[in-house]
C-alpha positions in Angstrom: -19.1 44.9 -5.8 -22.3 46.2 -7.3 -25.3 43.9 -6.7 -27.3 42.2 -9.4 -30.1 44.2 -10.9 -33.3 43.3 -9.1 -34.7 40.1 -10.5 -31.8 39.6 -12.8 -31.2 36.0 -11.6 -33.7 33.7 -10.0 -32.0 31.3 -7.6 -33.6 27.9 -7.7 -30.8 26.4 -5.5 -31.9 23.0 -6.8 -29.6 20.2 -7.7 -29.5 19.6 -11.4 -32.2 17.3 -12.6 -34.2 17.4 -9.3 -37.7 16.0 -10.0 -40.8 17.4 -8.3 -41.8 15.3 -5.4 -45.0 13.2 -5.5 -47.9 12.6 -5.0 -48.7 16.3 -4.7 -46.7 18.7 -6.9 -44.8 20.3 -4.1 -41.9 21.7 -6.0 -41.2 25.4 -5.3 -42.7 28.0 -7.5 -41.5 27.7 -11.1 -38.1 29.4 -11.6 -37.6 31.9 -14.3 -34.8 30.6 -16.7 -32.9 33.6 -18.0 -30.3 31.7 -20.1 -27.0 30.2 -19.4 -24.8 30.9 -16.4 -22.6 33.1 -18.5 -25.5 35.3 -19.5 -26.5 35.6 -15.8 -23.0 36.4 -14.9 -22.8 39.1 -17.5 -25.4 41.1 -15.5 -23.1 41.3 -12.5 -20.2 43.6 -11.8 -16.7 42.4 -12.9 -15.2 43.3 -9.5 -15.3 41.6 -6.1 -16.3 38.2 -5.1 -19.8 37.3 -6.1 -22.2 34.6 -7.1 -24.8 33.8 -9.7 -27.3 31.1 -9.4 -29.2 29.5 -12.2 -30.8 26.0 -12.6 -29.1 24.9 -9.4 -25.5 25.8 -10.2 -23.5 28.2 -8.2 -20.8 30.1 -10.0 -18.2 31.8 -7.8 -16.3 34.6 -9.4 -13.1 36.3 -8.5 -12.0 39.8 -9.1 -10.2 38.7 -12.2 -13.4 37.4 -13.7 -12.5 33.8 -13.3 -14.4 31.3 -11.1 -15.3 27.8 -10.3 -18.6 25.9 -10.6 -20.2 24.3 -7.6 -23.5 22.8 -6.8 -25.6 23.3 -3.6 -27.0 19.9 -2.6 -30.6 18.9 -3.2 -32.8 20.9 -0.8 -33.3 18.9 2.4 -36.6 20.6 3.0 -38.1 19.2 -0.2 -37.7 15.7 1.3 -39.7 16.8 4.3 -42.3 18.3 1.9 -42.6 15.1 0.0 -43.1 13.0 3.1 -45.7 15.4 4.4 -47.7 15.3 1.2 -47.5 11.5 1.1 -48.9 11.4 4.7 -51.7 13.7 3.6 -52.5 11.4 0.6 -52.7 8.4 2.8 -55.3 10.1 5.0 -57.5 11.0 2.1 -60.9 9.3 2.5 -60.5 9.0 6.2 -59.9 12.6 7.1 -60.5 15.8 5.1 -61.5 19.4 5.4 -65.0 20.9 5.0 -65.0 24.4 3.5 -66.6 27.7 4.6 -66.5 31.2 3.1 -66.8 34.2 5.4 -68.5 36.2 2.6 -71.4 33.7 2.9 -71.3 32.7 6.6 -69.9 33.5 10.0 -68.2 30.1 9.9 -68.5 29.9 13.6 -66.8 27.2 15.7 -70.1 25.9 16.8 -71.4 25.5 13.2 -68.4 23.3 12.3 -69.8 20.6 14.6 -66.3 19.2 15.3 -65.3 18.8 11.6 -62.0 20.2 10.4 -62.7 23.1 8.2 -61.0 25.4 5.7 -62.2 29.0 6.2 -61.8 31.4 3.3 -61.6 34.9 4.6 -61.2 36.9 1.4 -60.0 40.5 1.7 -56.3 41.1 1.4 -55.4 37.5 1.9 -53.7 35.6 -0.9 -51.2 32.8 -1.7 -48.0 33.7 -3.5 -49.3 32.3 -6.8 -52.6 34.2 -6.5 -54.8 31.4 -5.1 -57.6 32.3 -2.8 -56.4 31.8 0.8 -57.9 29.7 3.6 -56.8 29.0 7.1 -57.6 25.7 8.8 -59.6 25.0 12.0 -59.6 21.7 13.8 -62.4 22.1 16.3 -62.1 21.3 20.0 -62.8 22.9 23.3 -63.5 26.6 23.1 -61.3 27.3 26.2 -58.2 25.6 24.8 -56.6 27.2 21.8 -53.5 26.1 19.8 -52.5 28.7 17.2 -50.3 26.6 15.0 -48.2 28.3 12.3 -47.6 26.0 9.3 -44.2 25.8 7.6 -43.1 25.4 4.0 -39.7 27.0 3.1 -39.1 30.7 2.2 -38.9 32.9 -0.8 -36.7 36.0 -0.6 -34.7 38.6 -2.5 -31.1 39.4 -1.5 -28.7 41.7 -3.3 -30.6 41.4 -6.6 -31.0 37.6 -6.3 -34.4 36.0 -6.0 -34.7 32.7 -4.2 -37.9 30.7 -4.7 -37.9 27.9 -2.2 -41.4 27.9 -0.7 -44.8 26.5 -0.9 -46.8 29.0 -2.9 -50.3 27.5 -3.4 -53.3 26.4 -1.4 -52.9 22.8 -2.7 -49.4 22.6 -1.3 -50.3 24.3 1.9 -53.3 22.0 2.6 -51.1 19.0 1.9 -48.7 19.8 4.7 -51.0 21.0 7.6 -50.5 17.8 9.5 -54.2 17.1 9.9 -54.8 13.9 11.8 -51.1 13.6 12.8 -48.8 14.8 15.6 -50.4 17.7 17.5 -53.6 17.2 15.5 -53.9 13.4 16.1 -56.9 13.4 18.3 -57.1 9.6 18.5 -53.9 9.1 20.4 -54.5 9.3 24.1 -50.9 10.5 24.7 -51.5 13.7 22.8 -51.8 16.6 25.2 -53.6 18.6 22.5 -56.4 16.1 21.9 -59.1 18.5 23.2 -57.7 21.7 21.9 -59.2 23.8 19.1 -56.4 24.2 16.5 -56.3 27.3 14.4 -53.7 26.9 11.7 -52.6 29.8 9.5 -51.9 27.8 6.3 -48.6 28.9 4.7 -48.4 29.8 1.0 -46.7 33.2 1.1 -43.0 32.4 1.5 -42.5 35.0 4.2 -42.7 33.2 7.5 -46.1 34.7 8.1 -44.7 38.2 8.4 -45.0 39.6 4.8 -47.1 42.6 3.7 -46.2 43.5 0.2 -46.5 42.4 -3.4 -43.1 41.7 -4.9 -42.3 42.5 -8.5 -39.5 40.2 -9.7 -38.6 40.0 -13.3 -41.9 41.8 -14.3 -44.0 39.3 -12.4 -46.0 39.9 -9.2 -45.6 37.7 -6.2 -48.0 38.5 -3.3 -46.3 38.0 0.1 -49.3 38.5 2.3 -48.4 36.2 5.2 -49.4 38.8 7.8 -52.8 39.3 6.4 -53.3 35.6 6.0 -52.3 34.8 9.6 -54.2 37.8 10.9 -57.4 36.5 9.3 -57.0 33.2 11.3 -56.2 35.0 14.5 -59.1 37.4 14.1 -61.5 34.5 13.6 -60.1 32.8 16.7 -60.6 35.9 18.8 -64.3 35.9 17.8 -64.9 32.2 18.4 -63.0 31.0 21.4 -63.7 31.9 25.1 -63.0 35.4 26.2 -60.5 34.0 28.7 -58.7 30.8 27.8 -57.8 28.1 30.3 -54.9 27.2 28.0 -53.3 29.1 25.1 -50.4 27.5 23.1 -48.6 29.3 20.3 -46.6 27.0 18.1 -45.3 26.4 14.6 -42.9 24.2 12.6 -40.2 25.1 10.1 -41.0 28.6 8.7 -44.0 28.5 11.1 -41.4 28.4 13.9 -40.2 31.8 12.8 -43.7 33.0 12.6 -44.2 31.8 16.2 -41.2 33.8 17.2 -42.4 36.9 15.5 -46.1 36.7 16.6 -45.8 35.4 20.1 -45.7 38.6 22.1 -48.6 40.1 20.2 -50.8 36.9 20.6 -50.0 36.5 24.3 -51.4 40.0 24.8 -54.4 39.5 22.5 -55.8 36.4 24.1 -56.4 36.6 27.9 -55.4 33.2 29.5 -55.0 31.3 32.7 -52.0 29.4 31.3 -50.0 29.9 28.2 -47.0 28.3 26.5 -44.9 29.0 23.3 -43.4 26.0 21.6 -41.0 26.4 18.6 -40.5 23.3 16.4 -37.4 23.1 14.1 -36.2 26.5 13.4 -33.8 27.9 15.9 -33.4 31.2 14.1 -29.7 30.8 13.1 -28.9 33.1 10.1 -25.7 34.3 8.5 -24.7 37.6 10.0 -26.6 40.5 8.7 -29.0 38.6 6.4 -32.2 38.4 8.4 -32.9 42.1 8.9 -32.9 43.0 5.2 -35.2 40.1 4.4 -37.8 41.1 7.0 -37.7 44.6 5.7 -38.0 43.4 2.1 -41.0 41.3 3.1 -42.7 44.5 4.3 -42.6 43.6 8.0 -41.5 46.9 9.4 -44.9 48.4 10.0 -46.7 45.3 11.3 -48.6 45.7 14.5 -47.2 42.4 15.8 -44.0 44.3 16.5 -43.4 47.0 19.1 -42.6 50.5 18.0 -38.9 50.0 18.9 -38.7 46.8 16.9 -40.4 48.5 14.0 -37.6 51.0 14.2 -35.0 48.2 14.2 -36.7 46.7 11.2 -36.5 50.0 9.2 -32.7 49.9 9.9 -32.3 46.3 8.7 -31.6 45.3 12.3 -34.7 43.3 13.4 -34.5 39.6 13.9 -36.9 36.9 15.1 -34.5 36.4 18.0 -35.0 40.0 19.1 -38.8 39.6 18.8 -38.8 36.4 20.8 -36.6 37.8 23.5 -39.1 40.7 23.9 -41.8 38.1 24.4 -39.9 36.1 26.9 -39.1 39.2 28.9 -42.6 40.5 28.8 -44.2 37.2 29.9 -42.0 35.6 32.5 -44.8 33.2 33.6 -45.2 31.8 30.1 -43.0 28.8 29.2 -41.0 29.1 26.0 -39.6 25.8 24.6 -37.6 24.7 21.6 -37.8 21.3 19.8 -34.6 21.1 17.8 -32.6 18.4 16.0 -28.9 18.8 16.6 -28.1 18.9 12.9 -31.4 19.7 11.2 -30.6 19.3 7.5 -33.2 21.8 6.3 -32.1 24.6 8.6 -28.5 24.0 7.5 -29.6 24.0 3.9 -31.4 27.3 4.2 -28.5 28.8 6.1 -26.3 28.0 3.1 -28.8 29.3 0.7 -29.1 32.6 2.6 -25.3 32.9 2.6 -25.0 32.2 -1.1 -27.7 34.6 -2.1 -25.9 37.3 -0.2 -22.5 36.4 -1.8 -21.2 35.1 1.6 -19.4 32.0 0.2 -17.3 31.5 3.4 -20.4 31.3 5.5 -22.0 28.8 3.0 -19.3 26.3 3.9 -21.0 25.5 7.2 -21.4 21.9 8.2 -23.3 20.1 11.0 -20.9 20.5 14.0 -20.5 24.3 13.3 -24.3 24.8 12.9 -24.9 22.8 16.1 -22.3 25.0 17.9 -24.2 28.1 16.7 -27.4 26.7 18.0 -25.9 25.9 21.4 -24.6 29.4 21.6 -28.0 30.8 21.0 -29.6 28.5 23.5 -27.0 29.4 26.1 -27.9 33.0 25.7 -31.5 32.3 26.2 -30.8 30.1 29.2 -28.7 32.7 30.9 -31.3 35.5 30.3 -34.6 33.8 30.7 -35.6 31.3 33.5 -38.8 30.6 31.4 -36.8 29.0 28.5 -35.9 25.3 28.0 -35.2 23.1 25.0 -35.1 19.5 23.9 -32.3 18.5 21.5 -32.8 15.3 19.5 -30.0 13.4 17.8 -30.0 13.4 14.0 -31.0 15.7 11.1 -34.8 15.4 11.2 -36.7 18.5 10.2 -40.1 19.0 12.1 -41.8 16.7 14.6 -45.1 18.2 15.7 -47.0 17.8 12.3 -46.3 14.1 12.1 -46.6 11.1 14.3 -42.8 11.3 15.0 -44.1 13.5 17.8 -45.1 10.3 19.6 -42.1 8.1 18.9 -39.0 10.4 18.7 -36.6 10.6 21.6 -33.5 12.6 22.4 -31.5 9.5 21.4 -33.0 9.2 17.9 -35.1 11.6 15.9 -36.8 9.0 13.8 -38.2 7.0 16.7 -36.3 3.8 16.0 -34.4 3.9 19.3 -36.5 3.7 22.5 -34.0 5.1 25.0 -33.7 8.7 25.8 -36.4 11.3 26.7 -39.6 10.7 24.8 -40.6 13.9 22.9 -44.4 13.7 23.6 -43.7 13.2 27.3 -41.4 16.2 27.3 -44.0 18.4 25.6 -46.7 17.2 28.1 -44.5 18.1 31.0 -43.6 21.4 29.4 -47.2 22.4 29.0 -47.6 21.7 32.7 -44.6 23.8 33.6 -42.6 20.9 34.8 -40.0 20.4 32.0 -36.2 20.5 32.1 -33.9 20.9 29.1 -33.2 17.5 27.6 -30.4 16.0 25.5 -28.7 12.6 25.0 -24.9 12.4 25.0 -21.8 13.3 27.0 -21.9 16.7 28.8 -19.2 18.9 27.3 -18.4 22.5 26.7 -19.8 23.7 23.3 -17.1 23.4 20.7 -17.4 22.3 17.0 -14.4 20.0 17.6 -16.6 17.8 19.8 -18.8 16.9 16.8 -22.6 17.0 17.0 -23.6 14.1 19.3 -22.7 15.6 22.6 -24.7 17.8 25.0 -23.8 21.3 26.2 -23.0 21.2 30.0 -24.3 24.8 30.3 -27.8 23.8 29.1 -28.4 20.4 30.6 -30.0 20.1 33.0 -32.0 23.4 33.4 -35.4 23.4 35.0 -38.2 25.6 33.6 -38.9 28.3 36.1 -42.2 30.3 35.9 -42.2 31.6 39.4 -41.0 35.2 38.6 
């Protein structure tokens, strides 16, 4: 089957009639409506089994030109986005950002006097909608650094289909930084990051912080400059924190989790440290077969200095994955702990898995449900567990997407991701132990062999318990 012409169909993947969440307009970038489904279908080949997406509908075609109409459910991640923006709205008046522009000032850590600050670096940085870009700094001790990659969906092109499901503006990015909550709640004595300086690359590029190109889709330009954006934050941090850190933590949530996986090896080498940890929140890196490599290449990631020469070569051949990048980091830094925070059936991860499959015409893969996705996650974690003594994970019951940017960080347990059930391992305690090198893999449920037929509320006997080992 011939692919669609580039930009022929913009895939909103939205349920029909979905309203933009409030109070902040956090809907994805506006889709381009090119007419009825039939018109969109007319731009595709008549052979093979393909798909066309428009206004939330999924048309599946057969070789005879017939088909059936289906609908991909409302994007789970927009629910997360709405809740995050509402939390931000509630904090307005009690906590907000100062602003500083590097063209006018050094914007030094000392000059911020402890106040959270948006730093506008200029240069090649940009949001996807063209907004001037800023990264966020939440000041703390200069010898303790948390580089915290923000999430917010993804925007990509696959086989001529363009999917716009990402935060694209500074307004949306600022609304979901998690300031004053979770990792950045500096009032809660249980927070192990209370004294850290948090440098947060705000996310408004749709490329998991790994893009370096300007896309041209349907005669419109969409800057995907996630690398330049994140690098501006990292470069500022290098100039402003201590030459050798007592504690370095690299983390991120949702799409920022993928950024964490891609950037971790580079950052561990860039910042000398006495102790370091990498903590991935709510994106395991499970993709339909063969889909991640082409997307990374399309984002312009292949020449980025965050990747080794060999991984750049893999990227040019559509073979690079965030898994490969993370494995390189775990192997290169055996005394650094690598941990995952993952819901067993994270609804947003499953939704994006389906969206990636559908945009690549992989309709069979798009039928995945919770137990199958959980099984794929367990298989990935089993592989990490067997290869790397410095890897552990915590699995939480439920479908919650992201923990570290909200105060669920303090209440969620392995038994319940929304914090309503008190038994099980408390997430904040697990993270505290992990940072001290004392964590074990954690899960609530019967120990069984990984198998979709077991459902999604059990624990993998090959993963639990496993003690973090940094003695190599």
